[in-house]
N, C-alpha and C positions, 0 to 999 in steps of 0.2 A: 659575756662570753668569751671562748678557751677558742676559739670557731667565729667568727661572724656572719659568712662566705652558710656557713650550716643553719644558724636561729638564723638565714633571715629566710633561707627555706623552708626552716619547721613554718615562721611566723604567718608564712605567706600561704603554707599549708591550713594548716592549722583554723590558726582566725579568719585571714581569709584577706589581711594584711598591702599596704600597700608600700611601696619601698618611696621615698624622693627626694633621689638623687640629688637633686638641689639643694637642698640638705645635708654629704655629707661628710662626714670632720677626719679633716685630715693632717696630718702633724705640720711642724712650718718645709718640712723635709720632702710637705707629699704621702706619707705614711699613709693609706685609711685606713680609721679608727674606727666612727662609731656607721653605722646607717637610724634612718631619724623614718620614722612605719608609720602612715595611719592606719589605725583597724577599726574598721567598723564597730562604732557604739563604739568607741572608748574614745578618739580620739588621735592623738602624735605621743608614739614612743621612739623611747631609745633605744636604739639596740648595738653597742660600748664591750672591745670586746680587753677586757682585762683575764686571760688566764688565771692570776694564780688568785683571784678576788674567788670569778664563778667556783674555780677547788674548792677552795674556805667556805666559799657559801650551800654546797650543795646541798640537799634538803631545808633550805630554809624557807620561809615562802613569807617576800616581804609584803604579799599584796594579796586584797583580797576584792576578786569584780563579784557582783551583782550582777542578776540577774535579775530578771520581775518574776514567772513564778519558779511552783513543778513543772508544771510539764515544760517552760526552760531548758532546767537542769536533764530532762529523760531526752531530751531533744540534744541535747549536749553532749552524753552517754554518750546515745545513738552518733553521734558525730563525729566522736572519739574511736568509741569502734568502728565506724568502716572505709579511716583511717591504721585503724588499727596501732592507734594510741593507745598504753593498758591506759587506767586510770580507774580510783576506788568504784565508779560506778557508784548512785547515786548511798550517800551518808546518807545517815539521821543526823540533824548539829542537834541544837539546845537553845535555841529556836525559830530550825528551817532549817534548811534542807541543801547539803552538800560537797561537790564535786574533787575531789582531787586528785593528778595528773602533773608529768615531768618536762620542766622541753630538757635539752636534749643536754644543760649539763646540771641537768638531776633537780634542779630551782620546783621547789612546788607551783601550780597555781590550781589557787583555789577558784572558786567561782558557787556562790554562794544568793539563796533565790529571796527575794527579796515578802515572796512570800511565805507568812510563818508559822505556827502552830505555838499553840501553851509556854509557855515554857518548859520547859522538863530535863530536868539532865541527868534525871535518874535513866532514860529510854534514851540516849542520846548516846553516842556514836566514837564515845572519848576515849577508848580504849584500840580502835582502829590504827594497824601498823605504816597507814597513811594522809594521820592528823597527827603522828611523832613518828613527821621526817631529817625533825633537827637533829643535830647532835645535840642540846641541849635542853632534845624531848623530858625530859627528864629532870627539873626544874620545878617544872608544872605537877611536882608526885613527892620536893621538897616538901615536908614537915616545917610549918614556922618556930 
């Protein structure tokens, strides 16, 4: 995270996270560098201030979270729209449906459904710019 306070506000607003101040991380000099948050349905996550890293990985999607159904995914689309969080809307994945949005540092957050359809690479939204946010997206297109 490049701005710990901004990221905390965003995770509270978007995910309903609750800060666990008893677990805040401070350096030996007393500088606050991380919050631990409790995210409903996910558990504890750490928000760590690392501005250089945050800048370097903007667009990357290190984790995909599962939602049970397509209806749950559509509820997330409505939730994000109501908050004014730019998002991909529902995209067709290879075996399910996916939603992509960005945190304040541009880190891609993906929600993928556990509900699935038949394996269908031909009709998946693989060319969506929302699925190609990473600077390394061209690696997917590389010829062997």
